[in-house]
mmCIF file as Biopython writes it, N, C-alpha, C and O atoms, coordinates in Angstrom:
data_model
#
loop_
_atom_site.group_PDB
_atom_site.id
_atom_site.type_symbol
_atom_site.label_atom_id
_atom_site.label_alt_id
_atom_site.label_comp_id
_atom_site.label_asym_id
_atom_site.label_entity_id
_atom_site.label_seq_id
_atom_site.pdbx_PDB_ins_code
_atom_site.Cartn_x
_atom_site.Cartn_y
_atom_site.Cartn_z
_atom_site.occupancy
_atom_site.B_iso_or_equiv
_atom_site.auth_seq_id
_atom_site.auth_asym_id
_atom_site.pdbx_PDB_model_num
ATOM 1   N N  . MET A ? 1  ? 4.085   -8.023  -14.408 1.0 0.0 1  A 1 
ATOM 2   C CA . MET A ? 1  ? 3.034   -8.901  -14.526 1.0 0.0 1  A 1 
ATOM 3   C C  . MET A ? 1  ? 3.019   -9.931  -13.567 1.0 0.0 1  A 1 
ATOM 4   O O  . MET A ? 1  ? 3.926   -10.757 -13.664 1.0 0.0 1  A 1 
ATOM 5   N N  . ARG A ? 2  ? 2.022   -10.101 -12.473 1.0 0.0 2  A 1 
ATOM 6   C CA . ARG A ? 2  ? 1.763   -10.973 -11.618 1.0 0.0 2  A 1 
ATOM 7   C C  . ARG A ? 2  ? 1.423   -12.447 -11.580 1.0 0.0 2  A 1 
ATOM 8   O O  . ARG A ? 2  ? 0.461   -12.851 -12.232 1.0 0.0 2  A 1 
ATOM 9   N N  . ASN A ? 3  ? 2.061   -13.163 -10.949 1.0 0.0 3  A 1 
ATOM 10  C CA . ASN A ? 3  ? 1.692   -14.743 -11.111 1.0 0.0 3  A 1 
ATOM 11  C C  . ASN A ? 3  ? 0.648   -15.229 -10.233 1.0 0.0 3  A 1 
ATOM 12  O O  . ASN A ? 3  ? 0.188   -14.516 -9.342  1.0 0.0 3  A 1 
ATOM 13  N N  . GLU A ? 4  ? 0.227   -16.490 -10.460 1.0 0.0 4  A 1 
ATOM 14  C CA . GLU A ? 4  ? -1.081  -16.945 -9.433  1.0 0.0 4  A 1 
ATOM 15  C C  . GLU A ? 4  ? -0.850  -16.889 -7.730  1.0 0.0 4  A 1 
ATOM 16  O O  . GLU A ? 4  ? -1.692  -16.665 -6.860  1.0 0.0 4  A 1 
ATOM 17  N N  . HIS A ? 5  ? 0.283   -17.113 -7.623  1.0 0.0 5  A 1 
ATOM 18  C CA . HIS A ? 5  ? 0.957   -16.899 -6.152  1.0 0.0 5  A 1 
ATOM 19  C C  . HIS A ? 5  ? 1.159   -15.366 -5.845  1.0 0.0 5  A 1 
ATOM 20  O O  . HIS A ? 5  ? 1.434   -15.103 -4.674  1.0 0.0 5  A 1 
ATOM 21  N N  . GLU A ? 6  ? 1.074   -14.441 -6.630  1.0 0.0 6  A 1 
ATOM 22  C CA . GLU A ? 6  ? 1.279   -13.430 -6.209  1.0 0.0 6  A 1 
ATOM 23  C C  . GLU A ? 6  ? 0.316   -12.628 -5.613  1.0 0.0 6  A 1 
ATOM 24  O O  . GLU A ? 6  ? 0.226   -12.049 -4.531  1.0 0.0 6  A 1 
ATOM 25  N N  . ALA A ? 7  ? -0.819  -12.819 -7.227  1.0 0.0 7  A 1 
ATOM 26  C CA . ALA A ? 7  ? -2.459  -12.448 -6.524  1.0 0.0 7  A 1 
ATOM 27  C C  . ALA A ? 7  ? -2.882  -13.404 -5.455  1.0 0.0 7  A 1 
ATOM 28  O O  . ALA A ? 7  ? -3.703  -12.951 -4.657  1.0 0.0 7  A 1 
ATOM 29  N N  . ALA A ? 8  ? -2.449  -14.748 -5.265  1.0 0.0 8  A 1 
ATOM 30  C CA . ALA A ? 8  ? -3.360  -15.204 -4.038  1.0 0.0 8  A 1 
ATOM 31  C C  . ALA A ? 8  ? -2.619  -14.516 -2.516  1.0 0.0 8  A 1 
ATOM 32  O O  . ALA A ? 8  ? -3.332  -14.473 -1.514  1.0 0.0 8  A 1 
ATOM 33  N N  . ARG A ? 9  ? -1.335  -14.061 -2.455  1.0 0.0 9  A 1 
ATOM 34  C CA . ARG A ? 9  ? -1.082  -13.357 -1.484  1.0 0.0 9  A 1 
ATOM 35  C C  . ARG A ? 9  ? -1.481  -11.908 -1.083  1.0 0.0 9  A 1 
ATOM 36  O O  . ARG A ? 9  ? -1.477  -11.442 0.057   1.0 0.0 9  A 1 
ATOM 37  N N  . THR A ? 10 ? -1.798  -11.336 -2.149  1.0 0.0 10 A 1 
ATOM 38  C CA . THR A ? 10 ? -2.455  -10.124 -1.936  1.0 0.0 10 A 1 
ATOM 39  C C  . THR A ? 10 ? -3.741  -9.895  -1.463  1.0 0.0 10 A 1 
ATOM 40  O O  . THR A ? 10 ? -4.261  -9.061  -0.722  1.0 0.0 10 A 1 
ATOM 41  N N  . CYS A ? 11 ? -4.124  -10.898 -2.116  1.0 0.0 11 A 1 
ATOM 42  C CA . CYS A ? 11 ? -6.081  -11.123 -1.455  1.0 0.0 11 A 1 
ATOM 43  C C  . CYS A ? 11 ? -5.818  -11.682 0.011   1.0 0.0 11 A 1 
ATOM 44  O O  . CYS A ? 11 ? -6.705  -11.719 0.864   1.0 0.0 11 A 1 
ATOM 45  N N  . GLU A ? 12 ? -4.641  -12.072 0.200   1.0 0.0 12 A 1 
ATOM 46  C CA . GLU A ? 12 ? -5.174  -12.168 1.751   1.0 0.0 12 A 1 
ATOM 47  C C  . GLU A ? 12 ? -5.129  -11.208 2.914   1.0 0.0 12 A 1 
ATOM 48  O O  . GLU A ? 12 ? -5.483  -11.365 4.082   1.0 0.0 12 A 1 
ATOM 49  N N  . LEU A ? 13 ? -4.543  -10.059 2.219   1.0 0.0 13 A 1 
ATOM 50  C CA . LEU A ? 13 ? -3.578  -8.630  3.053   1.0 0.0 13 A 1 
ATOM 51  C C  . LEU A ? 13 ? -4.709  -7.948  3.338   1.0 0.0 13 A 1 
ATOM 52  O O  . LEU A ? 13 ? -5.478  -7.537  2.469   1.0 0.0 13 A 1 
ATOM 53  N N  . SER A ? 14 ? -4.860  -7.801  4.502   1.0 0.0 14 A 1 
ATOM 54  C CA . SER A ? 14 ? -5.810  -6.183  5.058   1.0 0.0 14 A 1 
ATOM 55  C C  . SER A ? 14 ? -5.346  -4.958  4.600   1.0 0.0 14 A 1 
ATOM 56  O O  . SER A ? 14 ? -4.472  -4.259  5.111   1.0 0.0 14 A 1 
ATOM 57  N N  . TRP A ? 15 ? -6.186  -4.691  3.304   1.0 0.0 15 A 1 
ATOM 58  C CA . TRP A ? 15 ? -5.831  -3.796  2.758   1.0 0.0 15 A 1 
ATOM 59  C C  . TRP A ? 15 ? -6.645  -2.391  3.505   1.0 0.0 15 A 1 
ATOM 60  O O  . TRP A ? 15 ? -7.709  -2.773  3.993   1.0 0.0 15 A 1 
ATOM 61  N N  . PHE A ? 16 ? -6.419  -0.905  3.712   1.0 0.0 16 A 1 
ATOM 62  C CA . PHE A ? 16 ? -6.934  -0.017  4.117   1.0 0.0 16 A 1 
ATOM 63  C C  . PHE A ? 16 ? -6.624  1.409   3.614   1.0 0.0 16 A 1 
ATOM 64  O O  . PHE A ? 16 ? -5.444  1.761   3.596   1.0 0.0 16 A 1 
ATOM 65  N N  . LYS A ? 17 ? -7.674  2.332   3.169   1.0 0.0 17 A 1 
ATOM 66  C CA . LYS A ? 17 ? -7.339  3.604   2.846   1.0 0.0 17 A 1 
ATOM 67  C C  . LYS A ? 17 ? -6.927  4.457   3.619   1.0 0.0 17 A 1 
ATOM 68  O O  . LYS A ? 17 ? -7.144  4.217   4.806   1.0 0.0 17 A 1 
ATOM 69  N N  . SER A ? 18 ? -6.175  5.783   3.278   1.0 0.0 18 A 1 
ATOM 70  C CA . SER A ? 18 ? -6.305  6.829   4.152   1.0 0.0 18 A 1 
ATOM 71  C C  . SER A ? 18 ? -7.513  7.471   4.554   1.0 0.0 18 A 1 
ATOM 72  O O  . SER A ? 18 ? -8.480  7.763   3.851   1.0 0.0 18 A 1 
ATOM 73  N N  . SER A ? 19 ? -7.308  7.681   5.960   1.0 0.0 19 A 1 
ATOM 74  C CA . SER A ? 19 ? -8.770  8.887   6.580   1.0 0.0 19 A 1 
ATOM 75  C C  . SER A ? 19 ? -9.178  9.915   5.970   1.0 0.0 19 A 1 
ATOM 76  O O  . SER A ? 19 ? -10.302 10.398  6.104   1.0 0.0 19 A 1 
ATOM 77  N N  . TYR A ? 20 ? -7.797  10.574  4.839   1.0 0.0 20 A 1 
ATOM 78  C CA . TYR A ? 20 ? -7.994  11.439  4.293   1.0 0.0 20 A 1 
ATOM 79  C C  . TYR A ? 20 ? -8.907  11.385  2.592   1.0 0.0 20 A 1 
ATOM 80  O O  . TYR A ? 20 ? -9.424  12.218  1.847   1.0 0.0 20 A 1 
ATOM 81  N N  . SER A ? 21 ? -8.743  10.187  2.594   1.0 0.0 21 A 1 
ATOM 82  C CA . SER A ? 21 ? -9.183  9.733   1.033   1.0 0.0 21 A 1 
ATOM 83  C C  . SER A ? 21 ? -10.694 9.823   1.392   1.0 0.0 21 A 1 
ATOM 84  O O  . SER A ? 21 ? -11.250 9.305   2.361   1.0 0.0 21 A 1 
ATOM 85  N N  . GLY A ? 22 ? -11.375 10.772  0.173   1.0 0.0 22 A 1 
ATOM 86  C CA . GLY A ? 22 ? -12.667 11.265  0.035   1.0 0.0 22 A 1 
ATOM 87  C C  . GLY A ? 22 ? -14.046 9.734   -0.105  1.0 0.0 22 A 1 
ATOM 88  O O  . GLY A ? 22 ? -13.775 8.562   -0.363  1.0 0.0 22 A 1 
ATOM 89  N N  . PRO A ? 23 ? -15.079 10.170  0.097   1.0 0.0 23 A 1 
ATOM 90  C CA . PRO A ? 23 ? -15.772 8.654   -0.424  1.0 0.0 23 A 1 
ATOM 91  C C  . PRO A ? 23 ? -16.221 8.894   -1.792  1.0 0.0 23 A 1 
ATOM 92  O O  . PRO A ? 23 ? -17.185 8.153   -1.985  1.0 0.0 23 A 1 
ATOM 93  N N  . GLU A ? 24 ? -15.955 9.613   -2.863  1.0 0.0 24 A 1 
ATOM 94  C CA . GLU A ? 24 ? -15.977 9.554   -4.096  1.0 0.0 24 A 1 
ATOM 95  C C  . GLU A ? 24 ? -14.973 9.051   -4.872  1.0 0.0 24 A 1 
ATOM 96  O O  . GLU A ? 24 ? -15.123 8.923   -6.087  1.0 0.0 24 A 1 
ATOM 97  N N  . GLY A ? 25 ? -13.792 8.700   -4.210  1.0 0.0 25 A 1 
ATOM 98  C CA . GLY A ? 25 ? -12.889 7.581   -5.049  1.0 0.0 25 A 1 
ATOM 99  C C  . GLY A ? 25 ? -11.969 8.503   -5.121  1.0 0.0 25 A 1 
ATOM 100 O O  . GLY A ? 25 ? -11.493 9.144   -4.184  1.0 0.0 25 A 1 
ATOM 101 N N  . GLY A ? 26 ? -11.677 8.583   -6.407  1.0 0.0 26 A 1 
ATOM 102 C CA . GLY A ? 26 ? -10.682 9.875   -6.708  1.0 0.0 26 A 1 
ATOM 103 C C  . GLY A ? 26 ? -9.075  9.312   -6.698  1.0 0.0 26 A 1 
ATOM 104 O O  . GLY A ? 26 ? -8.922  8.114   -6.933  1.0 0.0 26 A 1 
ATOM 105 N N  . ASN A ? 27 ? -8.172  9.942   -6.498  1.0 0.0 27 A 1 
ATOM 106 C CA . ASN A ? 27 ? -6.597  9.619   -6.656  1.0 0.0 27 A 1 
ATOM 107 C C  . ASN A ? 27 ? -6.473  9.126   -5.306  1.0 0.0 27 A 1 
ATOM 108 O O  . ASN A ? 27 ? -5.918  9.942   -4.570  1.0 0.0 27 A 1 
ATOM 109 N N  . CYS A ? 28 ? -6.927  7.697   -4.568  1.0 0.0 28 A 1 
ATOM 110 C CA . CYS A ? 28 ? -6.183  7.242   -3.340  1.0 0.0 28 A 1 
ATOM 111 C C  . CYS A ? 28 ? -5.495  6.315   -3.736  1.0 0.0 28 A 1 
ATOM 112 O O  . CYS A ? 28 ? -5.433  5.799   -4.852  1.0 0.0 28 A 1 
ATOM 113 N N  . VAL A ? 29 ? -4.672  5.974   -2.288  1.0 0.0 29 A 1 
ATOM 114 C CA . VAL A ? 29 ? -3.809  4.592   -2.563  1.0 0.0 29 A 1 
ATOM 115 C C  . VAL A ? 29 ? -4.363  3.946   -1.590  1.0 0.0 29 A 1 
ATOM 116 O O  . VAL A ? 29 ? -5.015  4.628   -0.800  1.0 0.0 29 A 1 
ATOM 117 N N  . GLU A ? 30 ? -4.272  2.468   -1.358  1.0 0.0 30 A 1 
ATOM 118 C CA . GLU A ? 30 ? -4.574  1.461   -0.253  1.0 0.0 30 A 1 
ATOM 119 C C  . GLU A ? 30 ? -2.846  0.898   0.101   1.0 0.0 30 A 1 
ATOM 120 O O  . GLU A ? 30 ? -1.935  0.821   -0.723  1.0 0.0 30 A 1 
ATOM 121 N N  . VAL A ? 31 ? -2.798  0.621   1.312   1.0 0.0 31 A 1 
ATOM 122 C CA . VAL A ? 31 ? -1.631  0.074   2.099   1.0 0.0 31 A 1 
ATOM 123 C C  . VAL A ? 31 ? -2.123  -0.966  2.762   1.0 0.0 31 A 1 
ATOM 124 O O  . VAL A ? 31 ? -3.236  -0.857  3.278   1.0 0.0 31 A 1 
ATOM 125 N N  . ALA A ? 32 ? -1.464  -2.039  2.858   1.0 0.0 32 A 1 
ATOM 126 C CA . ALA A ? 32 ? -1.332  -3.297  4.090   1.0 0.0 32 A 1 
ATOM 127 C C  . ALA A ? 32 ? -0.397  -3.386  4.200   1.0 0.0 32 A 1 
ATOM 128 O O  . ALA A ? 32 ? 0.434   -3.154  3.322   1.0 0.0 32 A 1 
ATOM 129 N N  . HIS A ? 33 ? -0.107  -3.860  5.639   1.0 0.0 33 A 1 
ATOM 130 C CA . HIS A ? 33 ? 1.172   -4.121  6.350   1.0 0.0 33 A 1 
ATOM 131 C C  . HIS A ? 33 ? 1.327   -5.390  6.415   1.0 0.0 33 A 1 
ATOM 132 O O  . HIS A ? 33 ? 0.371   -6.154  6.281   1.0 0.0 33 A 1 
ATOM 133 N N  . THR A ? 34 ? 2.578   -5.810  6.633   1.0 0.0 34 A 1 
ATOM 134 C CA . THR A ? 34 ? 3.033   -7.184  7.112   1.0 0.0 34 A 1 
ATOM 135 C C  . THR A ? 34 ? 4.212   -7.194  7.919   1.0 0.0 34 A 1 
ATOM 136 O O  . THR A ? 34 ? 4.887   -6.180  7.740   1.0 0.0 34 A 1 
ATOM 137 N N  . PRO A ? 35 ? 4.702   -8.029  8.776   1.0 0.0 35 A 1 
ATOM 138 C CA . PRO A ? 35 ? 5.744   -7.671  9.820   1.0 0.0 35 A 1 
ATOM 139 C C  . PRO A ? 35 ? 6.894   -7.131  9.007   1.0 0.0 35 A 1 
ATOM 140 O O  . PRO A ? 35 ? 7.265   -6.084  9.538   1.0 0.0 35 A 1 
ATOM 141 N N  . ALA A ? 36 ? 7.635   -7.424  7.900   1.0 0.0 36 A 1 
ATOM 142 C CA . ALA A ? 36 ? 8.625   -7.069  7.217   1.0 0.0 36 A 1 
ATOM 143 C C  . ALA A ? 36 ? 8.795   -6.039  6.243   1.0 0.0 36 A 1 
ATOM 144 O O  . ALA A ? 36 ? 9.748   -5.314  5.955   1.0 0.0 36 A 1 
ATOM 145 N N  . THR A ? 37 ? 7.048   -6.218  5.591   1.0 0.0 37 A 1 
ATOM 146 C CA . THR A ? 37 ? 6.957   -5.152  4.325   1.0 0.0 37 A 1 
ATOM 147 C C  . THR A ? 37 ? 5.473   -4.140  4.377   1.0 0.0 37 A 1 
ATOM 148 O O  . THR A ? 37 ? 4.510   -4.301  5.128   1.0 0.0 37 A 1 
ATOM 149 N N  . VAL A ? 38 ? 5.647   -3.156  3.404   1.0 0.0 38 A 1 
ATOM 150 C CA . VAL A ? 38 ? 4.650   -2.792  3.377   1.0 0.0 38 A 1 
ATOM 151 C C  . VAL A ? 38 ? 4.139   -2.552  1.841   1.0 0.0 38 A 1 
ATOM 152 O O  . VAL A ? 38 ? 4.873   -2.448  0.858   1.0 0.0 38 A 1 
ATOM 153 N N  . HIS A ? 39 ? 2.799   -2.494  1.862   1.0 0.0 39 A 1 
ATOM 154 C CA . HIS A ? 39 ? 2.368   -2.813  0.261   1.0 0.0 39 A 1 
ATOM 155 C C  . HIS A ? 39 ? 1.529   -1.786  -0.020  1.0 0.0 39 A 1 
ATOM 156 O O  . HIS A ? 39 ? 0.608   -1.476  0.735   1.0 0.0 39 A 1 
ATOM 157 N N  . VAL A ? 40 ? 1.770   -1.221  -1.057  1.0 0.0 40 A 1 
ATOM 158 C CA . VAL A ? 40 ? 0.797   -0.281  -1.512  1.0 0.0 40 A 1 
ATOM 159 C C  . VAL A ? 40 ? 0.581   -0.110  -3.144  1.0 0.0 40 A 1 
ATOM 160 O O  . VAL A ? 40 ? 1.406   -0.229  -4.050  1.0 0.0 40 A 1 
ATOM 161 N N  . ARG A ? 41 ? -0.810  0.207   -3.190  1.0 0.0 41 A 1 
ATOM 162 C CA . ARG A ? 41 ? -1.661  -0.137  -4.682  1.0 0.0 41 A 1 
ATOM 163 C C  . ARG A ? 41 ? -2.906  1.279   -4.686  1.0 0.0 41 A 1 
ATOM 164 O O  . ARG A ? 41 ? -3.602  1.866   -3.858  1.0 0.0 41 A 1 
ATOM 165 N N  . ASP A ? 42 ? -2.690  1.323   -5.863  1.0 0.0 42 A 1 
ATOM 166 C CA . ASP A ? 42 ? -3.712  1.976   -6.295  1.0 0.0 42 A 1 
ATOM 167 C C  . ASP A ? 42 ? -5.348  1.528   -6.005  1.0 0.0 42 A 1 
ATOM 168 O O  . ASP A ? 42 ? -5.766  0.487   -6.511  1.0 0.0 42 A 1 
ATOM 169 N N  . SER A ? 43 ? -6.096  2.243   -5.295  1.0 0.0 43 A 1 
ATOM 170 C CA . SER A ? 43 ? -7.377  1.635   -4.992  1.0 0.0 43 A 1 
ATOM 171 C C  . SER A ? 43 ? -8.054  1.346   -6.037  1.0 0.0 43 A 1 
ATOM 172 O O  . SER A ? 43 ? -8.707  0.303   -6.007  1.0 0.0 43 A 1 
ATOM 173 N N  . LYS A ? 44 ? -8.091  2.349   -7.471  1.0 0.0 44 A 1 
ATOM 174 C CA . LYS A ? 44 ? -9.158  1.973   -8.395  1.0 0.0 44 A 1 
ATOM 175 C C  . LYS A ? 44 ? -8.479  1.026   -9.108  1.0 0.0 44 A 1 
ATOM 176 O O  . LYS A ? 44 ? -9.127  0.840   -10.139 1.0 0.0 44 A 1 
ATOM 177 N N  . ALA A ? 45 ? -7.503  0.327   -9.091  1.0 0.0 45 A 1 
ATOM 178 C CA . ALA A ? 45 ? -7.026  -0.924  -9.631  1.0 0.0 45 A 1 
ATOM 179 C C  . ALA A ? 45 ? -6.156  -1.892  -8.657  1.0 0.0 45 A 1 
ATOM 180 O O  . ALA A ? 45 ? -4.989  -2.092  -8.322  1.0 0.0 45 A 1 
ATOM 181 N N  . GLN A ? 46 ? -7.350  -2.320  -8.441  1.0 0.0 46 A 1 
ATOM 182 C CA . GLN A ? 46 ? -6.534  -3.191  -7.093  1.0 0.0 46 A 1 
ATOM 183 C C  . GLN A ? 46 ? -6.141  -4.462  -7.643  1.0 0.0 46 A 1 
ATOM 184 O O  . GLN A ? 46 ? -5.647  -5.168  -6.764  1.0 0.0 46 A 1 
ATOM 185 N N  . CYS A ? 47 ? -6.178  -4.994  -8.733  1.0 0.0 47 A 1 
ATOM 186 C CA . CYS A ? 47 ? -5.464  -6.325  -9.748  1.0 0.0 47 A 1 
ATOM 187 C C  . CYS A ? 47 ? -4.406  -5.499  -9.867  1.0 0.0 47 A 1 
ATOM 188 O O  . CYS A ? 47 ? -3.474  -6.304  -9.878  1.0 0.0 47 A 1 
ATOM 189 N N  . GLY A ? 48 ? -3.981  -4.534  -9.954  1.0 0.0 48 A 1 
ATOM 190 C CA . GLY A ? 48 ? -2.847  -3.980  -10.964 1.0 0.0 48 A 1 
ATOM 191 C C  . GLY A ? 48 ? -1.527  -3.965  -10.051 1.0 0.0 48 A 1 
ATOM 192 O O  . GLY A ? 48 ? -1.580  -4.669  -9.042  1.0 0.0 48 A 1 
ATOM 193 N N  . ALA A ? 49 ? -0.408  -3.279  -10.278 1.0 0.0 49 A 1 
ATOM 194 C CA . ALA A ? 49 ? 0.664   -3.203  -9.675  1.0 0.0 49 A 1 
ATOM 195 C C  . ALA A ? 49 ? 0.631   -2.861  -8.416  1.0 0.0 49 A 1 
ATOM 196 O O  . ALA A ? 49 ? -0.214  -2.032  -8.079  1.0 0.0 49 A 1 
ATOM 197 N N  . ILE A ? 50 ? 1.646   -3.482  -7.306  1.0 0.0 50 A 1 
ATOM 198 C CA . ILE A ? 50 ? 1.782   -2.999  -6.110  1.0 0.0 50 A 1 
ATOM 199 C C  . ILE A ? 50 ? 3.274   -2.919  -5.640  1.0 0.0 50 A 1 
ATOM 200 O O  . ILE A ? 50 ? 4.177   -3.710  -5.910  1.0 0.0 50 A 1 
ATOM 201 N N  . LEU A ? 51 ? 3.312   -2.118  -5.100  1.0 0.0 51 A 1 
ATOM 202 C CA . LEU A ? 51 ? 4.594   -0.980  -4.691  1.0 0.0 51 A 1 
ATOM 203 C C  . LEU A ? 51 ? 5.192   -2.155  -3.289  1.0 0.0 51 A 1 
ATOM 204 O O  . LEU A ? 51 ? 4.263   -2.383  -2.514  1.0 0.0 51 A 1 
ATOM 205 N N  . SER A ? 52 ? 6.111   -2.653  -3.014  1.0 0.0 52 A 1 
ATOM 206 C CA . SER A ? 52 ? 6.196   -3.324  -1.951  1.0 0.0 52 A 1 
ATOM 207 C C  . SER A ? 52 ? 7.623   -3.078  -1.370  1.0 0.0 52 A 1 
ATOM 208 O O  . SER A ? 52 ? 8.611   -3.630  -1.852  1.0 0.0 52 A 1 
ATOM 209 N N  . VAL A ? 53 ? 7.695   -2.055  -0.104  1.0 0.0 53 A 1 
ATOM 210 C CA . VAL A ? 53 ? 8.600   -1.652  0.640   1.0 0.0 53 A 1 
ATOM 211 C C  . VAL A ? 53 ? 9.132   -2.242  1.758   1.0 0.0 53 A 1 
ATOM 212 O O  . VAL A ? 53 ? 8.395   -2.256  2.744   1.0 0.0 53 A 1 
ATOM 213 N N  . PRO A ? 54 ? 10.194  -2.721  1.858   1.0 0.0 54 A 1 
ATOM 214 C CA . PRO A ? 54 ? 10.727  -2.897  3.625   1.0 0.0 54 A 1 
ATOM 215 C C  . PRO A ? 54 ? 10.226  -1.897  4.511   1.0 0.0 54 A 1 
ATOM 216 O O  . PRO A ? 54 ? 10.397  -0.699  4.286   1.0 0.0 54 A 1 
ATOM 217 N N  . SER A ? 55 ? 9.505   -2.407  5.686   1.0 0.0 55 A 1 
ATOM 218 C CA . SER A ? 55 ? 8.737   -1.808  6.670   1.0 0.0 55 A 1 
ATOM 219 C C  . SER A ? 55 ? 9.807   -0.177  7.161   1.0 0.0 55 A 1 
ATOM 220 O O  . SER A ? 55 ? 9.444   0.988   7.329   1.0 0.0 55 A 1 
ATOM 221 N N  . GLY A ? 56 ? 11.242  -0.867  7.261   1.0 0.0 56 A 1 
ATOM 222 C CA . GLY A ? 56 ? 12.365  0.431   7.820   1.0 0.0 56 A 1 
ATOM 223 C C  . GLY A ? 56 ? 12.123  1.350   7.097   1.0 0.0 56 A 1 
ATOM 224 O O  . GLY A ? 56 ? 11.675  2.320   7.708   1.0 0.0 56 A 1 
ATOM 225 N N  . GLN A ? 57 ? 12.271  1.538   5.554   1.0 0.0 57 A 1 
ATOM 226 C CA . GLN A ? 57 ? 12.134  2.482   4.637   1.0 0.0 57 A 1 
ATOM 227 C C  . GLN A ? 57 ? 10.968  3.097   4.426   1.0 0.0 57 A 1 
ATOM 228 O O  . GLN A ? 57 ? 10.856  4.318   4.322   1.0 0.0 57 A 1 
ATOM 229 N N  . TRP A ? 58 ? 9.609   1.902   4.315   1.0 0.0 58 A 1 
ATOM 230 C CA . TRP A ? 58 ? 8.462   3.248   4.807   1.0 0.0 58 A 1 
ATOM 231 C C  . TRP A ? 58 ? 8.149   4.277   5.600   1.0 0.0 58 A 1 
ATOM 232 O O  . TRP A ? 58 ? 7.475   5.290   5.415   1.0 0.0 58 A 1 
ATOM 233 N N  . THR A ? 59 ? 8.944   3.717   6.816   1.0 0.0 59 A 1 
ATOM 234 C CA . THR A ? 59 ? 8.988   4.498   8.161   1.0 0.0 59 A 1 
ATOM 235 C C  . THR A ? 59 ? 9.756   5.569   7.657   1.0 0.0 59 A 1 
ATOM 236 O O  . THR A ? 59 ? 9.264   6.688   7.510   1.0 0.0 59 A 1 
ATOM 237 N N  . ALA A ? 60 ? 11.274  5.225   7.301   1.0 0.0 60 A 1 
ATOM 238 C CA . ALA A ? 60 ? 11.497  6.746   6.917   1.0 0.0 60 A 1 
ATOM 239 C C  . ALA A ? 60 ? 11.015  7.739   6.416   1.0 0.0 60 A 1 
ATOM 240 O O  . ALA A ? 60 ? 10.943  8.853   6.935   1.0 0.0 60 A 1 
ATOM 241 N N  . PHE A ? 61 ? 10.512  7.294   4.980   1.0 0.0 61 A 1 
ATOM 242 C CA . PHE A ? 61 ? 9.568   7.516   3.850   1.0 0.0 61 A 1 
ATOM 243 C C  . PHE A ? 61 ? 8.928   8.395   4.528   1.0 0.0 61 A 1 
ATOM 244 O O  . PHE A ? 61 ? 9.163   9.583   4.302   1.0 0.0 61 A 1 
ATOM 245 N N  . VAL A ? 62 ? 7.977   8.023   5.510   1.0 0.0 62 A 1 
ATOM 246 C CA . VAL A ? 62 ? 6.677   8.704   5.777   1.0 0.0 62 A 1 
ATOM 247 C C  . VAL A ? 62 ? 7.475   9.685   7.144   1.0 0.0 62 A 1 
ATOM 248 O O  . VAL A ? 62 ? 6.765   10.571  7.620   1.0 0.0 62 A 1 
ATOM 249 N N  . ARG A ? 63 ? 8.652   9.542   7.631   1.0 0.0 63 A 1 
ATOM 250 C CA . ARG A ? 63 ? 8.762   10.617  8.738   1.0 0.0 63 A 1 
ATOM 251 C C  . ARG A ? 63 ? 9.461   11.738  7.630   1.0 0.0 63 A 1 
ATOM 252 O O  . ARG A ? 63 ? 9.317   12.909  7.984   1.0 0.0 63 A 1 
ATOM 253 N N  . HIS A ? 64 ? 10.077  11.563  6.548   1.0 0.0 64 A 1 
ATOM 254 C CA . HIS A ? 64 ? 10.715  12.433  5.640   1.0 0.0 64 A 1 
ATOM 255 C C  . HIS A ? 64 ? 9.581   13.399  5.376   1.0 0.0 64 A 1 
ATOM 256 O O  . HIS A ? 64 ? 9.638   14.627  5.450   1.0 0.0 64 A 1 
ATOM 257 N N  . VAL A ? 65 ? 8.341   12.502  4.995   1.0 0.0 65 A 1 
ATOM 258 C CA . VAL A ? 65 ? 7.106   13.600  4.234   1.0 0.0 65 A 1 
ATOM 259 C C  . VAL A ? 65 ? 6.582   14.180  5.112   1.0 0.0 65 A 1 
ATOM 260 O O  . VAL A ? 65 ? 5.784   15.051  4.764   1.0 0.0 65 A 1 
ATOM 261 N N  . ALA A ? 66 ? 6.760   13.996  6.346   1.0 0.0 66 A 1 
ATOM 262 C CA . ALA A ? 66 ? 5.760   14.756  7.646   1.0 0.0 66 A 1 
ATOM 263 C C  . ALA A ? 66 ? 6.973   15.561  8.281   1.0 0.0 66 A 1 
ATOM 264 O O  . ALA A ? 66 ? 6.729   16.019  9.397   1.0 0.0 66 A 1 
ATOM 265 N N  . GLY A ? 67 ? 8.221   15.810  7.773   1.0 0.0 67 A 1 
ATOM 266 C CA . GLY A ? 67 ? 9.278   16.925  8.000   1.0 0.0 67 A 1 
ATOM 267 C C  . GLY A ? 67 ? 9.999   16.443  9.332   1.0 0.0 67 A 1 
ATOM 268 O O  . GLY A ? 67 ? 10.859  17.104  9.915   1.0 0.0 67 A 1 
ATOM 269 N N  . GLU A ? 68 ? 9.586   15.349  9.685   1.0 0.0 68 A 1 
ATOM 270 C CA . GLU A ? 68 ? 10.524  14.633  10.767  1.0 0.0 68 A 1 
ATOM 271 C C  . GLU A ? 68 ? 11.878  14.517  10.309  1.0 0.0 68 A 1 
ATOM 272 O O  . GLU A ? 68 ? 11.954  14.368  9.090   1.0 0.0 68 A 1 
ATOM 273 N N  . GLN A ? 69 ? 13.182  14.547  11.047  1.0 0.0 69 A 1 
ATOM 274 C CA . GLN A ? 69 ? 14.117  14.158  11.063  1.0 0.0 69 A 1 
ATOM 275 C C  . GLN A ? 69 ? 14.345  12.827  11.524  1.0 0.0 69 A 1 
ATOM 276 O O  . GLN A ? 69 ? 15.486  12.365  11.539  1.0 0.0 69 A 1 
#
């Protein structure tokens, strides 16, 4: 459960959806970057849970998914 401080912090972030997301919604995630962290949330549950990952680990994850080594 998020507290008021966490809720205020996430409202200040600039969230964006992937260009691969369709206009009808569906199963989309939104991502917001800060200098040290990448935040991920369900676009349909914007007040729900947020996954926060250190930027370096996010970069490694994206490279792995893209098939880069």
